[in-house]
ROBARO-84051 format. One record per residue (C-alpha): residue number from 1; y, z, x. Coordinates in Angstrom, 1 decimal, padded with zeros to 4 digits. Layout:
  resi       y       z       x
   NUM       Y       Z       X
...
END
This chain:
  resi       y       z       x
     1   023.2   003.8  -031.0
     2   021.9   003.3  -027.6
     3   018.8   004.9  -026.5
     4   019.7   007.5  -023.8
     5   017.5   006.3  -021.4
     6   018.8   002.5  -021.9
     7   022.5   003.8  -021.3
     8   021.5   005.9  -018.1
     9   020.1   002.7  -016.7
    10   023.1   000.9  -017.6
    11   025.5   003.3  -016.3
    12   023.2   003.4  -013.1
    13   023.3  -000.2  -012.8
    14   027.0  -000.3  -012.6
    15   026.9   001.9  -009.6
    16   024.8  -000.4  -007.9
    17   025.6  -003.8  -008.4
    18   026.8  -005.4  -005.1
    19   024.4  -003.4  -002.8
    20   021.7  -005.0  -001.1
    21   019.6  -004.7   001.7
    22   020.4  -006.6   005.0
    23   019.6  -010.3   004.7
    24   018.8  -010.6   008.2
    25   015.9  -008.2   008.3
    26   012.3  -009.0   008.0
    27   010.9  -006.2   006.5
    28   012.7  -003.3   006.0
    29   016.1  -002.0   006.8
    30   015.1  -000.4   009.9
    31   016.1   003.2   011.2
    32   018.4   003.7   014.2
    33   016.6   004.0   017.5
    34   013.9   001.8   015.9
    35   012.9  -001.4   015.8
    36   013.1  -003.5   012.7
    37   009.7  -004.0   011.2
    38   009.4  -007.9   010.8
    39   007.4  -010.9   011.1
    40   006.6  -010.0   015.1
    41   006.5  -005.9   014.7
    42   004.8  -003.9   012.4
    43   004.2  -000.3   011.4
    44   000.7   000.8   011.5
    45   001.3   003.3   008.9
    46   001.7   000.3   006.4
    47  -001.8  -000.8   007.1
    48  -003.5   002.6   007.8
    49  -001.7   004.5   004.8
    50  -002.0   002.7   001.3
    51   000.3   005.2  -000.6
    52   002.8   008.2   000.6
    53   002.7   009.7  -002.7
    54  -000.8   010.0  -004.3
    55  -004.1   009.4  -003.1
    56  -005.3   005.8  -002.8
    57  -008.2   004.1  -004.8
    58  -011.3   003.8  -003.0
    59  -012.9   001.0  -001.0
    60  -016.5   001.2  -000.3
    61  -017.6  -000.2   002.7
    62  -021.7  -000.5   002.6
    63  -022.7   003.3   001.9
    64  -019.6   004.9   002.5
    65  -016.3   005.0   000.4
    66  -012.9   005.3   002.2
    67  -009.9   007.1   000.6
    68  -006.5   008.5   001.7
    69  -004.9   011.4   000.2
    70  -001.3   012.4   001.4
    71  -000.6   016.2   001.9
    72   003.1   016.1   002.2
    73   005.3   016.5   005.2
    74   005.2   019.6   007.8
    75   007.4   020.0   011.0
    76   008.8   016.7   010.7
    77   005.3   014.8   010.5
    78   003.7   013.1   007.2
    79  -000.1   015.0   006.8
    80  -002.6   013.4   005.5
    81  -006.4   013.1   005.2
    82  -009.0   009.9   005.3
    83  -012.2   010.8   003.2
    84  -015.1   008.7   004.4
    85  -018.1   009.8   002.5
    86  -018.5   010.1  -001.5
    87  -019.0   013.3  -001.4
    88  -015.8   014.3   000.5
    89  -017.9   016.4   003.2
    90  -017.0   013.6   005.8
    91  -012.9   013.2   006.5
    92  -010.4   012.9   009.1
    93  -007.3   014.7   009.5
    94  -004.1   012.7   010.4
    95  -000.8   013.1   010.9
    96   002.0   010.7   011.3
    97   005.7   010.9   013.3
    98   007.9   008.2   014.3
    99   005.8   007.1   017.5
   100   002.2   007.7   016.3
   101  -000.7   007.9   014.1
   102  -002.0   011.2   015.1
   103  -005.8   012.4   014.6
   104  -006.5   016.2   014.2
   105  -009.8   016.7   012.8
   106  -013.1   014.8   012.4
   107  -016.0   016.2   010.1
   108  -017.7   013.1   010.3
   109  -019.6   012.4   013.5
   110  -018.9   012.3   017.4
   111  -019.7   009.0   018.6
   112  -022.3   006.0   018.4
   113  -025.9   006.0   020.6
   114  -028.3   003.1   020.8
   115  -032.1   003.9   020.8
   116  -032.1   003.9   024.5
   117  -029.5   006.9   024.7
   118  -026.3   004.6   025.5
   119  -023.2   004.7   024.0
   120  -022.7   002.0   021.7
   121  -020.2  -000.9   022.8
   122  -019.2  -004.3   022.5
   123  -022.1  -006.8   021.8
   124  -024.4  -003.8   020.5
   125  -027.2  -004.7   017.6
   126  -027.6  -003.0   014.8
   127  -029.8  -000.4   016.4
   128  -027.4   002.5   016.8
   129  -027.2   005.9   014.9
   130  -024.2   007.9   014.7
   131  -024.7   011.6   016.1
   132  -023.2   014.6   014.3
   133  -021.5   017.0   016.6
   134  -023.5   020.3   017.2
   135  -022.5   023.3   018.9
   136  -023.2   023.7   022.5
   137  -025.1   020.7   022.6
   138  -024.7   017.4   024.2
   139  -024.9   014.4   022.1
   140  -028.2   012.7   023.4
   141  -030.9   010.8   021.2
   142  -033.2   013.9   021.8
   143  -030.3   015.9   020.5
   144  -029.2   013.6   017.9
   145  -028.9   014.9   014.1
   146  -027.4   013.3   011.2
   147  -026.0   015.2   008.3
   148  -027.0   012.7   005.5
   149  -030.7   012.1   006.9
   150  -032.9   013.6   004.3
   151  -036.5   011.9   005.8
   152  -038.5   014.6   006.9
   153  -040.4   012.3   009.0
   154  -037.4   011.1   011.1
   155  -036.5   013.0   014.5
   156  -032.7   012.5   013.6
   157  -033.2   014.7   010.2
   158  -029.9   016.7   009.8
   159  -032.0   019.7   008.2
   160  -034.6   020.1   011.0
   161  -034.1   022.0   013.1
   162  -031.1   023.5   011.7
   163  -028.1   023.7   014.1
   164  -024.7   024.7   013.9
   165  -022.8   021.3   012.8
   166  -019.1   021.3   014.2
   167  -016.0   019.2   013.3
   168  -014.1   017.6   016.3
   169  -010.7   018.8   017.2
   170  -008.5   016.4   018.8
   171  -005.5   017.8   020.7
   172  -002.4   016.3   022.8
   173  -002.8   017.2   026.4
   174  -001.0   020.4   027.5
   175   000.3   021.0   023.6
   176  -003.1   021.8   022.0
   177  -001.1   022.6   018.7
   178  -000.3   019.0   018.4
   179  -002.7   016.7   017.0
   180  -003.4   013.8   019.6
   181  -002.0   010.5   019.8
   182  -004.6   007.8   018.4
   183  -002.8   004.8   017.0
   184   000.6   003.4   018.5
   185   002.6   003.4   015.0
   186   004.8   000.4   015.9
   187   003.5  -002.7   017.8
   188   005.0  -006.1   018.5
   189   001.9  -008.1   016.9
   190   003.1  -011.5   015.4
   191   000.2  -013.1   013.6
   192  -002.4  -014.7   016.4
   193  -001.1  -012.3   018.5
   194  -002.4  -009.2   020.8
   195  -001.1  -006.2   021.8
   196  -002.4  -003.2   023.9
   197  -001.9   000.4   024.0
   198  -003.6   003.6   025.4
   199  -003.4   007.6   024.8
   200  -004.6   010.6   026.4
   201  -006.4   013.3   024.7
   202  -008.4   016.5   024.6
   203  -011.1   017.5   022.3
   204  -012.6   020.7   020.8
   205  -014.8   021.9   018.2
   206  -015.1   023.9   015.1
   207  -018.2   025.4   013.7
   208  -018.3   024.0   010.1
   209  -019.6   027.0   008.4
   210  -018.4   030.1   010.7
   211  -014.9   028.3   012.0
   212  -015.9   029.4   015.3
   213  -014.6   027.4   018.5
   214  -017.3   025.2   019.9
   215  -017.6   023.7   023.3
   216  -018.9   020.3   022.6
   217  -017.8   016.7   021.9
   218  -018.2   013.4   023.2
   219  -020.2   014.6   026.3
   220  -016.5   015.8   027.7
   221  -015.8   019.1   029.4
   222  -013.9   021.8   027.3
   223  -010.1   020.8   028.0
   224  -010.5   017.7   029.9
   225  -008.3   015.0   029.3
   226  -009.7   011.5   028.1
   227  -008.1   008.4   028.1
   228  -008.4   005.8   025.1
   229  -007.4   002.0   025.4
   230  -007.0  -000.1   022.1
   231  -006.7  -003.8   021.7
   232  -004.8  -004.9   018.7
   233  -004.9  -008.2   017.1
   234  -003.4  -009.5   014.0
   235  -004.9  -012.1   011.5
   236  -003.1  -013.8   008.6
   237  -006.6  -014.0   006.9
   238  -010.0  -012.2   007.3
   239  -013.0  -011.5   005.7
   240  -010.9  -012.8   002.2
   241  -008.3  -010.2   003.2
   242  -004.7  -011.3   004.3
   243  -002.4  -009.6   006.8
   244  -005.1  -007.7   008.9
   245  -004.8  -005.5   011.9
   246  -008.1  -005.4   014.1
   247  -008.2  -002.3   016.4
   248  -011.0  -002.6   019.3
   249  -011.4   000.5   021.4
   250  -012.1  -000.6   024.6
   251  -012.2   002.2   026.8
   252  -012.6   005.9   025.9
   253  -013.7   007.9   022.9
   254  -014.9   005.4   020.4
   255  -015.4   002.9   023.0
   256  -016.9  -000.6   021.3
   257  -015.4   000.6   017.7
   258  -014.0  -002.1   015.9
   259  -011.5  -001.1   012.7
   260  -010.1  -003.6   010.4
   261  -006.7  -002.4   008.2
   262  -004.9  -004.9   005.5
   263  -001.3  -004.5   004.7
   264  -001.0  -002.0   002.2
   265  -004.9  -001.6   001.4
   266  -006.3   000.6   004.3
   267  -009.3   000.3   006.2
   268  -011.3  -002.8   004.9
   269  -013.7  -003.1   007.8
   270  -015.6  -001.2   010.4
   271  -018.3  -001.4   012.8
   272  -019.4  -001.3   016.2
   273  -019.5  -004.7   018.6
   274  -020.7  -007.8   016.5
   275  -021.9  -005.5   013.4
   276  -019.2  -005.1   011.2
   277  -019.2  -003.9   007.7
   278  -016.3  -005.1   005.3
   279  -015.2  -003.2   001.7
   280  -016.8  -005.2  -001.0
   281  -015.0  -003.0  -004.2
   282  -012.2  -001.1  -005.0
   283  -013.2   002.1  -007.0
   284  -011.4   004.2  -009.0
   285  -012.5   007.7  -007.5
   286  -010.7   011.1  -006.9
   287  -012.8   012.4  -003.8
   288  -011.1   014.8  -002.2
   289  -011.8   016.3   001.3
   290  -014.5   019.4   001.1
   291  -014.4   021.7   003.9
   292  -015.1   025.8   004.4
   293  -012.3   026.4   007.0
   294  -009.7   024.4   005.9
   295  -007.4   023.9   002.6
   296  -005.7   020.6   001.8
   297  -003.4   020.3  -001.3
   298  -002.4   016.7  -002.1
   299   001.6   016.3  -002.0
   300   004.0   013.6  -001.2
   301   004.4   012.4   002.1
   302   006.7   009.8   002.0
   303   009.6   011.5   003.4
   304   008.9   011.0   007.1
   305   011.1   009.9   010.0
   306   010.9   006.2   010.3
   307   008.7   005.1   007.3
   308   011.8   003.7   005.4
   309   011.2   005.2   002.1
   310   013.7   006.8  -000.6
   311   013.3   008.2  -004.0
   312   014.6   005.8  -006.9
   313   014.9   007.3  -010.4
   314   013.7   010.9  -009.4
   315   010.1   010.2  -009.9
   316   008.5   007.5  -007.4
   317   009.4   006.2  -003.9
   318   010.5   003.0  -002.7
   319   008.7   001.8   000.9
   320   008.8  -001.0   003.2
   321   008.4  -004.3   002.0
   322   008.9  -003.2  -001.7
   323   012.0  -001.5  -000.5
   324   013.8  -004.3   001.1
   325   012.3  -006.8  -001.9
   326   014.2  -004.4  -004.6
   327   017.2  -004.0  -003.0
   328   018.0  -007.4  -001.9
   329   017.0  -009.3  -005.2
   330   018.5  -007.5  -008.0
   331   017.6  -003.9  -007.4
   332   018.0  -001.6  -010.8
   333   019.2  -004.2  -013.4
   334   016.6  -006.5  -012.5
   335   013.8  -004.4  -011.8
   336   014.4  -001.0  -013.0
   337   013.2   002.5  -011.3
   338   009.7   002.4  -009.9
   339   007.4   004.1  -012.5
   340   004.5   004.6  -010.2
   341   003.4   005.0  -006.6
   342   002.5   001.9  -004.3
   343  -001.2   001.7  -004.5
   344  -003.9  -001.2  -004.3
   345  -005.1  -002.6  -007.4
   346  -007.1  -005.4  -008.5
   347  -005.2  -008.5  -009.5
   348  -005.9  -011.6  -011.6
   349  -007.4  -013.5  -008.1
   350  -009.9  -010.9  -007.8
   351  -008.7  -009.2  -004.9
   352  -007.2  -005.8  -004.2
   353  -003.7  -006.3  -003.6
   354  -000.8  -003.3  -002.9
   355   001.1  -003.0  -006.6
   356   003.8  -001.0  -007.6
   357   005.1  -001.1  -011.5
   358   008.7  -001.0  -012.4
   359   010.4  -000.5  -015.7
   360   011.0  -004.2  -015.9
   361   008.3  -005.9  -013.9
   362   005.4  -005.5  -011.5
   363   005.7  -006.0  -007.8
   364   002.2  -007.6  -005.8
   365   002.1  -008.1  -002.1
   366   000.2  -011.0  -001.1
   367  -000.4  -011.0   002.7
   368  -001.3  -014.6   003.2
   369   002.3  -015.5   002.5
   370   005.1  -015.2   004.7
   371   008.6  -013.7   003.4
   372   010.1  -013.7   000.9
   373   007.1  -015.0  -000.7
   374   004.7  -012.1   000.1
   375   005.9  -010.0  -002.4
   376   005.1  -011.9  -005.6
   377   006.5  -010.8  -009.1
   378   003.7  -010.4  -012.1
   379   003.8  -012.3  -015.2
   380   004.2  -009.9  -017.3
   381   006.7  -012.0  -019.7
   382   003.6  -014.1  -020.7
   383   001.2  -011.0  -020.4
   384   003.2  -008.7  -022.8
   385   004.2  -011.6  -025.1
   386   000.3  -012.2  -025.7
   387   000.0  -008.4  -026.1
   388   002.7  -007.9  -028.1
   389   001.7  -010.5  -030.8
   390  -001.7  -010.3  -031.3
   391  -002.8  -012.6  -028.4
   392  -000.8  -015.3  -029.7
   393  -000.5  -018.0  -027.6
   394   003.3  -019.0  -026.6
   395   002.7  -022.7  -027.0
   396   001.7  -022.2  -031.0
   397   005.7  -021.0  -031.2
   398   008.4  -023.9  -032.1
   399   009.2  -026.2  -029.2
   400   012.6  -027.9  -028.8
   401   012.7  -031.8  -029.2
   402   014.8  -032.2  -026.3
   403   017.9  -031.4  -024.1
   404   020.7  -029.7  -025.7
   405   024.4  -029.9  -024.5
   406   025.4  -027.2  -022.6
   407   022.1  -025.6  -022.2
   408   019.3  -026.1  -019.1
   409   016.1  -028.2  -020.3
   410   013.0  -027.1  -019.0
   411   010.6  -030.2  -019.8
   412   007.6  -027.9  -018.6
   413   007.8  -026.0  -021.6
   414   009.9  -028.0  -023.7
   415   012.5  -025.0  -024.2
   416   016.1  -024.8  -023.7
   417   018.1  -021.9  -022.3
   418   021.3  -021.7  -023.8
   419   024.5  -019.3  -024.2
   420   024.8  -019.9  -028.1
   421   023.5  -016.5  -028.6
   422   026.7  -015.3  -027.2
   423   029.9  -014.4  -028.7
   424   032.9  -015.6  -027.4
   425   034.1  -014.6  -023.9
   426   030.7  -012.9  -023.0
   427   028.0  -014.5  -021.2
   428   024.8  -015.5  -023.1
   429   021.3  -015.9  -021.7
   430   021.8  -019.2  -019.5
   431   024.6  -017.2  -017.7
   432   022.5  -014.8  -017.1
   433   019.7  -016.8  -015.8
   434   022.0  -018.7  -013.5
   435   023.7  -015.8  -011.9
   436   020.3  -013.8  -011.0
   437   017.5  -015.1  -008.6
   438   015.5  -014.3  -005.6
   439   017.6  -015.2  -002.5
   440   015.7  -017.4  -000.1
   441   017.8  -020.4   000.6
   442   020.5  -018.4   003.0
   443   023.6  -020.0   000.7
   444   025.9  -018.5  -001.2
   445   025.6  -018.3  -005.3
   446   022.1  -018.4  -006.9
   447   020.2  -021.9  -007.0
   448   017.6  -023.3  -009.8
   449   014.9  -022.4  -007.5
   450   016.1  -019.0  -007.0
   451   016.3  -018.1  -010.3
   452   013.2  -020.1  -011.3
   453   011.4  -017.9  -008.9
   454   012.7  -014.6  -010.2
   455   012.3  -015.4  -014.1
   456   009.9  -018.0  -014.3
   457   009.9  -020.7  -017.2
   458   010.8  -019.8  -020.6
   459   008.5  -019.6  -023.0
   460   010.1  -019.3  -025.9
   461   013.2  -020.3  -028.5
   462   015.5  -017.7  -028.8
   463   014.0  -015.8  -031.8
   464   014.4  -012.3  -033.7
   465   012.3  -009.5  -032.8
   466   012.1  -005.6  -033.5
   467   012.0  -003.8  -030.1
   468   010.6  -000.4  -029.1
   469   013.6   001.6  -030.3
   470   013.0   000.2  -033.8
   471   016.1  -002.3  -034.3
   472   015.8  -006.0  -034.1
   473   017.4  -008.1  -031.3
   474   017.8  -011.5  -030.4
   475   015.3  -012.3  -027.5
   476   013.8  -015.1  -025.3
   477   010.7  -014.6  -023.4
   478   010.2  -015.8  -019.9
   479   006.9  -016.0  -017.6
   480   008.3  -012.8  -015.8
   481   011.0  -011.2  -018.3
   482   012.3  -011.1  -022.0
   483   016.2  -011.3  -022.1
   484   017.3  -009.3  -024.9
   485   021.0  -009.9  -026.4
   486   022.7  -006.5  -027.0
   487   026.0  -006.9  -028.9
   488   026.7  -003.3  -029.1
   489   026.8  -002.8  -025.4
   490   030.1  -003.8  -023.1
   491   030.4  -007.2  -022.5
   492   029.0  -007.3  -019.0
   493   025.9  -005.5  -019.9
   494   024.9  -007.7  -023.3
   495   022.2  -009.2  -021.8
   496   019.3  -007.3  -020.5
   497   015.8  -007.3  -019.4
   498   013.2  -006.2  -021.4
   499   011.2  -002.9  -020.2
   500   008.3  -004.7  -019.6
   501   006.5  -002.5  -017.2
   502   007.1   000.5  -019.4
   503   005.6  -001.4  -022.3
   504   002.7  -002.4  -020.0
   505   002.1   001.2  -018.7
   506   002.6   003.0  -022.3
   507   005.8   004.8  -021.5
   508   008.4   005.3  -024.2
END
């Protein structure tokens, strides 16, 4: 008897066969009226917002910890908070529409000043401090206080004298109910290139404890409009991270700030002028925004205009580059449904990579490579073979003496892939191998390199194994897959790929 879950996947696969994304797109199918995101055009949401479904893992940058938490969709915009302190008391509130990453609230600081009282700018040394906003007080050195400074002898001690702290409110000029435009969402920015954008905004303040309005921030008169200018640069590699966008504020609020975002990983570097701190650890943290005046409830923010996401299998969303890769290289029959959100994970190279798990595989984003090699498939076949066979090395299983007639010989592992397990009229393992692959040569049909890129090398001969449904099947293990022979199914579906992602994640 076929398991209901397997049968459902088989039927769904039958409906999806032949569907694929636009092969001419670089990084997504695009949205009507919006330029396709690609090699020369990028979506800053993919850099600043690691996960649209769940709170991301945490990057430690010197003494601070940075993490995003999605809060759902309201009024056609994605809503999330960017938590910047280990206790959750310092954070920013952001809104995202098709055109802008918009900031609404900042509970961390007003601006950076040097010991001489000047605003920090390009080339500033390390002798600077962050001033917390105080209601009705200008942010000068004399008035500056730091909320986290507990040194009783420090003139910047945030507890002495006590003053009402304020959260900064950012507003769109003429529309105070709308969060201020802060980062242009889509930029024409090839690797090694530079782009500029600017936005106008006004400010207000809210007392953190009483929630009453304040009239202070950035030494700007209440209701005044300020122009913020930013230069964006894109690097293939920066400080060990790949596909990085560098935003430098050249005028207006935050002048001199430098922020670095790695695609799919979020903020990985920050500083003033030449003084930049870089993310050093990827932590398992669930820190949430902590505030007396506001309430933030986590929720999926995937369904926002222009972010090119869709839900597959009723559980998790496919977005951006992973969505396109899934569409173009096999979809449901090859990869199965997504079983996790896409978010950073530490991989075998010791680095954080945007990762998403599927029923039959694992996608990893490697920004150092150009498409289609920027998305790599985890070696789940090799990993699961060892894990499910008591740590056995596949080399300890029998090898073939040489090529066999009608088979594909792989000298690297001394294994043949054949159709001999198949009954008359049914495609076997070799036929399945030759019919599936990653499309990257632009030619019709599937070439040997394309099949190899999808499945990897064969690791074992065809062997009899008992699978999770308690029944025995003929199987053959590959670096990234397990081929299974199911004689009880219709001819077209007798070769199935094992649910290695489910097994690795402990799913039934």
